[in-house]
C-alpha positions as a printed Julia matrix, in Angstrom:
394×3 Matrix{Float64}:
  12.74    0.23   18.9
  16.13   -0.38   19.44
  19.17   -2.21   17.61
  17.08   -2.13   14.35
  19.19   -0.75   12.43
  22.5    -0.65   13.79
  23.79   -0.9    17.76
  24.39    2.73   17.42
  20.73    4.5    19.14
  21.04    7.64   17.73
  21.0     6.33   13.66
  18.76    3.91   14.8
  16.4     6.26   16.25
  17.0     8.23   13.48
  16.3     5.94   10.84
  13.23    5.25   12.65
  12.1     8.94   12.69
  13.48    9.49    8.7
  11.3     6.09    7.52
   7.73    7.57    9.31
   8.84   10.81    8.12
   8.27    8.87    4.42
   5.75    7.51    4.94
   3.4    10.7     5.92
   4.9    12.24    3.18
   6.53   14.97    5.03
   6.25   18.18    3.04
   5.02   16.05    0.26
   9.05   15.37   -0.5
   8.82   11.27    1.38
  10.97   10.16   -1.53
  13.58   12.2    -0.8
  14.06   11.03    1.89
  15.38    7.03    1.21
  18.69    8.87    0.14
  19.92    9.99    3.32
  18.76    6.73    5.28
  21.31    4.79    2.8
  24.15    7.51    3.24
  23.14    6.79    7.22
  23.57    2.65    7.05
  26.27    3.03    4.02
  28.19    5.44    7.21
  26.56    2.9     9.44
  28.46   -0.89    7.62
  31.87    1.0     7.24
  31.19    1.6     3.77
  30.43   -1.66    2.92
  28.3    -2.19    0.38
  25.42   -5.33    1.25
  22.56   -6.38   -0.92
  20.24   -9.18    0.15
  20.5   -10.25   -3.34
  22.82   -8.78   -5.85
  20.58  -10.19   -8.93
  17.55   -8.55   -7.44
  19.37   -4.42   -6.77
  20.81   -4.55  -10.22
  16.45   -5.08  -11.67
  16.19   -2.73  -10.0
  19.0    -0.07  -11.05
  18.46   -1.02  -14.2
  14.76    0.03  -13.99
  15.8     3.07  -12.36
  18.0     3.79  -15.57
  15.31    2.71  -18.36
  12.12    4.43  -16.33
  14.66    7.78  -16.11
  15.45    7.36  -19.7
  12.86    7.03  -21.49
  10.99    9.15  -19.5
  13.24   12.39  -18.63
  11.39   14.12  -21.46
   7.84   14.26  -19.14
   9.7    16.22  -16.17
  11.36   15.84  -12.49
   9.3    12.87  -11.85
  10.91   10.34  -14.1
  14.42   10.45  -11.37
  11.67    8.3    -8.56
  12.57    5.56  -10.7
  16.16    5.54   -8.85
  14.5     5.18   -5.44
  13.44    1.75   -6.45
  17.34    0.33   -5.69
  17.61    2.4    -2.66
  14.31    0.38   -0.89
  16.03   -2.54   -1.23
  19.04   -0.95   -0.21
  17.54   -0.46    3.31
  15.72   -3.67    3.11
  18.28   -5.36    3.43
  20.57   -3.56    6.08
  18.15   -4.35    9.0
  21.39   -4.92   11.75
  19.3    -7.7    13.57
  17.33   -9.35   11.53
  14.08  -11.13   13.25
   9.97  -11.2    13.46
   8.98   -8.7    15.61
  11.18   -5.78   14.74
  10.17   -6.62   10.62
   6.61   -6.48   12.7
   7.37   -2.75   13.84
   8.9    -1.94   10.73
   5.24   -2.58    9.23
   3.3    -1.17   11.47
   5.5     1.85   11.3
   4.62    2.86    7.41
   1.42    1.18    8.14
   0.65    4.02   10.93
   2.71    7.03    8.75
   0.76    6.58    5.95
  -2.76    6.04    7.77
  -1.83    9.13    9.4
  -1.17   11.48    6.54
  -5.3    10.0     5.43
  -5.98   11.28    8.16
  -3.98   14.48    8.25
  -6.16   15.07    3.84
  -9.28   14.47    5.92
  -8.64   17.26    8.92
  -7.48   19.93    6.48
 -10.18   19.05    3.36
 -12.91   19.46    7.31
 -10.94   22.57    7.18
 -11.6    23.73    3.96
 -14.82   22.78    3.01
 -16.6    22.66    6.26
 -18.82   19.85    7.94
 -21.34   19.84    5.17
 -18.87   20.44    2.66
 -16.77   17.57    4.07
 -19.35   14.98    3.21
 -20.16   16.16    0.16
 -18.03   17.81   -2.25
 -15.89   15.74   -5.1
 -12.56   17.85   -4.52
 -10.65   16.59   -1.62
  -6.31   18.13   -1.01
  -3.09   17.41    0.4
  -2.32   18.45    3.44
   1.22   19.05    2.9
   0.85   21.02   -0.82
  -2.97   22.37    0.07
  -3.37   21.31   -3.65
  -5.66   19.68   -5.26
  -4.83   15.41   -5.28
  -7.18   12.39   -6.73
  -9.0    10.3    -3.71
  -7.02    7.28   -5.14
  -3.71    8.99   -3.98
  -4.93    8.82   -0.64
  -6.79    5.47   -0.01
  -3.34    3.91   -1.0
  -2.01    4.79    2.03
  -4.14    2.79    4.27
  -3.9    -0.67    2.05
  -0.81   -1.9     4.09
  -2.42   -0.46    7.61
  -5.38   -2.53    5.93
  -3.36   -5.84    5.48
  -2.62   -5.58    9.22
  -6.1    -5.53   10.51
  -6.73   -9.7    10.38
  -3.25   -9.61   12.03
  -4.41   -7.36   14.48
  -7.88   -8.41   15.69
  -6.4   -12.14   16.03
  -3.21  -12.38   17.04
  -1.56   -9.03   18.12
  -1.17   -9.23   22.38
  -0.03   -5.98   22.58
  -3.05   -4.6    23.15
  -1.62   -0.25   22.83
   0.49   -0.77   18.92
  -3.48   -3.1    18.64
  -5.37   -0.12   20.24
  -3.0     2.38   17.88
  -3.55    0.89   14.47
  -7.33    0.03   14.62
  -8.11    3.55   16.15
  -5.83    4.77   13.0
  -7.14    2.43   10.57
 -11.07    3.46   11.41
 -10.68    7.63   11.42
  -8.97    6.79    7.99
 -11.27    4.34    6.36
 -14.28    6.73    7.75
 -12.84    9.37    5.83
 -12.02    7.06    2.94
 -15.71    6.04    3.19
 -17.1    10.06    2.78
 -14.24   10.72   -0.45
 -16.6     6.78   -2.4
 -14.34    4.89   -1.54
 -14.67    0.97   -2.55
 -11.57   -0.64   -2.81
 -10.58   -0.72    0.2
 -14.02   -2.12    1.07
 -13.48   -5.47   -1.26
  -9.25   -5.56   -0.47
 -10.53   -5.81    3.57
 -12.75   -8.75    2.42
 -10.09   -9.97    0.14
  -7.38   -9.71    3.32
  -9.48  -11.29    5.3
 -11.09  -14.25    3.57
  -7.25  -15.1     2.23
  -5.8   -15.08    5.76
  -8.09  -16.99    7.15
  -8.14  -19.23    4.36
  -3.8   -19.88    4.85
  -4.58  -19.56    8.66
  -6.77  -22.46    8.46
  -6.22  -24.39    6.13
  -2.69  -24.08    4.95
  -1.63  -24.03    8.51
  -4.42  -26.01   10.32
  -5.72  -24.37   12.49
  -8.6   -25.18   13.48
  -9.13  -23.26   16.52
 -13.06  -22.79   17.54
 -12.14  -19.31   19.36
 -10.57  -18.45   15.95
 -13.89  -19.5    13.73
 -16.65  -18.52   16.5
 -14.47  -14.97   16.29
 -14.03  -14.84   12.49
 -17.99  -16.47   11.6
 -19.56  -13.68   13.99
 -17.05  -10.75   12.48
 -18.11  -11.7     8.99
 -22.19  -12.14   10.1
 -21.93   -9.22   11.49
 -20.73   -7.38    8.3
 -23.15   -8.75    6.29
 -26.22   -7.88    9.03
 -24.44   -4.25    8.93
 -24.79   -4.35    4.63
 -27.82   -5.69    4.19
 -29.75   -3.49    7.15
 -28.26   -0.34    5.25
 -29.72   -1.56    2.0
 -32.91   -2.15    2.94
 -33.0     1.0     5.34
 -32.11    2.57    1.77
 -34.11    0.62   -0.96
 -37.12    0.56    1.0
 -36.57    4.75    1.72
 -37.78    3.54    4.92
 -37.81    7.46    7.21
 -36.71    8.91    4.33
 -32.91    7.58    4.38
 -32.64    7.79    0.69
 -34.04   11.0     0.31
 -31.29   12.09    3.23
 -28.57    9.5     1.89
 -28.59   10.52   -1.97
 -27.42   14.08   -1.18
 -23.83   12.65   -0.11
 -21.94   11.97   -2.89
 -20.65    8.05   -0.87
 -24.19    6.76   -1.31
 -23.81    7.1    -4.72
 -20.73    5.75   -4.97
 -21.27    2.74   -3.83
 -25.39    2.48   -5.06
 -23.25    2.03   -8.85
 -21.5    -1.09   -7.02
 -17.99   -2.3    -5.83
 -16.93   -2.9   -10.07
 -16.45    0.16  -12.48
 -17.0    -0.64  -15.96
 -15.15    1.77  -17.03
 -11.91   -0.01  -15.62
 -12.31   -2.49  -17.73
 -12.34   -0.21  -20.76
  -9.49    1.18  -19.88
  -7.52   -1.53  -20.05
  -9.11   -3.03  -23.17
  -8.33   -0.17  -24.74
  -4.9     0.4   -23.39
  -3.66   -3.09  -24.77
  -5.39   -1.61  -27.88
  -2.52    0.64  -27.89
   0.24   -0.51  -26.61
   1.66   -1.85  -29.62
   1.76    2.12  -31.09
   3.17    4.05  -28.52
   6.35    1.45  -27.46
   8.53    4.12  -25.6
   6.15    5.86  -23.4
   5.43    8.72  -23.38
   2.18    9.12  -21.98
   0.52    9.0   -24.85
  -1.66    5.94  -24.9
  -3.56    7.7   -20.93
  -3.98   10.89  -23.5
  -5.94    9.52  -25.93
  -7.67    7.48  -22.84
  -8.42   10.78  -21.59
  -6.9     8.71  -17.91
  -4.52    7.1   -16.41
  -4.53    3.21  -16.55
  -5.36    1.69  -13.31
  -2.19   -0.85  -13.31
   0.93   -1.11  -11.85
   2.87   -2.52  -14.67
   0.31   -0.9   -17.78
   0.84    3.12  -15.88
   4.9     2.07  -15.8
   4.46    1.33  -19.55
   2.32    4.21  -20.42
   4.55    6.35  -18.61
   8.53    5.53  -19.66
   7.52    2.51  -22.35
   8.31   -1.35  -22.99
  11.43   -1.75  -21.36
  10.94   -0.44  -17.91
   7.45   -2.33  -17.79
   9.71   -5.71  -19.27
  11.91   -5.24  -16.11
   9.25   -4.1   -13.53
   7.29   -7.74  -14.51
  10.97   -9.21  -13.75
  11.59   -8.39  -10.39
   7.32   -8.18   -9.2
   8.21  -12.07  -10.19
  10.75  -12.36   -8.05
   9.16  -10.37   -5.33
   6.36  -13.27   -5.88
   8.69  -15.55   -5.78
   9.61  -14.07   -2.08
   6.42  -13.77   -1.16
   5.72  -17.51   -2.28
   9.14  -18.41   -0.47
   9.1   -17.22    3.56
   4.79  -17.7     3.44
   5.83  -21.83    3.69
   9.12  -21.2     5.49
   8.38  -23.56    8.97
  11.27  -21.78   10.32
   9.29  -18.78   10.23
   6.87  -17.96   12.83
   3.45  -19.05   11.63
   1.29  -15.74   12.88
   4.09  -12.94   11.4
   3.71  -15.52    8.02
  -0.24  -14.7     8.67
   0.36  -11.01    9.28
   2.87  -11.07    5.97
  -0.08  -12.86    4.0
  -2.11   -9.87    5.02
   0.2    -7.15    3.9
   1.14   -9.08    0.85
  -1.92   -9.98   -0.63
  -2.63   -5.8    -0.21
   0.29   -5.19   -2.02
   0.01   -7.5    -4.68
  -3.95   -6.38   -5.19
  -2.94   -2.5    -5.54
  -0.53   -3.65   -7.89
  -3.51   -5.01  -10.43
  -5.79   -1.51   -9.24
  -4.81    2.0    -9.61
  -1.15    3.58  -10.87
   0.83    2.87   -8.19
   4.35    4.34   -9.53
   2.82    7.62  -11.02
   0.0     7.48   -8.85
   1.64    6.37   -5.24
   5.15    5.45   -5.4
   6.13    6.05   -1.72
   3.36    3.07   -1.5
   5.69    0.81   -3.91
   8.66    2.26   -1.91
   7.61    0.99    1.13
   6.51   -2.65   -0.66
  10.09   -2.78   -1.84
  11.32   -2.49    1.47
   8.99   -4.79    3.0
  10.36   -6.72    0.82
  14.18   -6.41    1.24
  13.33   -7.07    5.75
  11.52  -10.83    5.31
  14.11  -11.85    1.61
  16.56  -10.55    4.72
  14.61  -13.26    7.38
  13.87  -15.64    4.79
  17.36  -16.32    4.52
  18.48  -16.05    8.02
  16.16  -18.89    8.33
  17.54  -21.13    5.66
């Protein structure tokens, strides 16, 4: 990974290692690695400050300031908003922006965050043993050794999940393909054990969106692609039907055996949780009463609202929420631009479509800001990277 961030190979290597440490949330201080990377880039650029779009940077700075101003009484976490403009600065300062270099950084985040999930699973297996590993409702973080929500763990697989379609159908580097797919398989297995349904749903959506984008928008009518996609989809459907049939008919006493496992109970309820909608509607009713945050909404409802923007609203109020909506619209605009940019390689755009689909979906499904801010920061860095490429190709 030479000359991605700097012409100095040692600085370049150091930044890549730090980004991996951020992705794996080293010692549970992943967010605090960003200032170090920013300092290295600033020094390497001979103390010259530059970002892709000053307006976007100012918007993120305003978010950081307002998020802190309205939530500082809630503890140290309030300063995390300041890392958002840092993430954008990092993404804006790739020394040699190219499709290949950006793909390497996306893979770096994907593998690092996937490894965090695997480390959590290893530690949990040590804590619970074989029997408890499959049945316990308690989950732990590898770094802190403390209990953690399965949502916070599951979000770490999203960037890797967004790469899967590209990896299967377009990645030509066999070593990278094997490393990524093995990491995904191990992490996904653990998420199935802890009963996470959202990654399964997102995997189907990513495949559908990526396939539609490639075949309908880009016009790839390759028989080989269609045959491979249909075969993979049919195999998945057959597998699901087989499992459902065996479970429903209790063949070989499968239902009695499987009901002991927590994962089966979760999936038997379906993919859509009615409680999630109740939280949405409940939060909308309470929002006018608590304009300035303070976590009153989640306290009254008894659970965090599973939505990125309402989570910010609940934590810090209407001002930072409104500012983050502005940034989200900028992110969406730039995502559409790069997906329509004919000067960008089609294969690379297919990779980005998968990753961006996962990022955008996740914002609607989980409290990313307070539940998985590293995912948000990695997303902002990726935004800076593909925006930089988009500007260069114009």
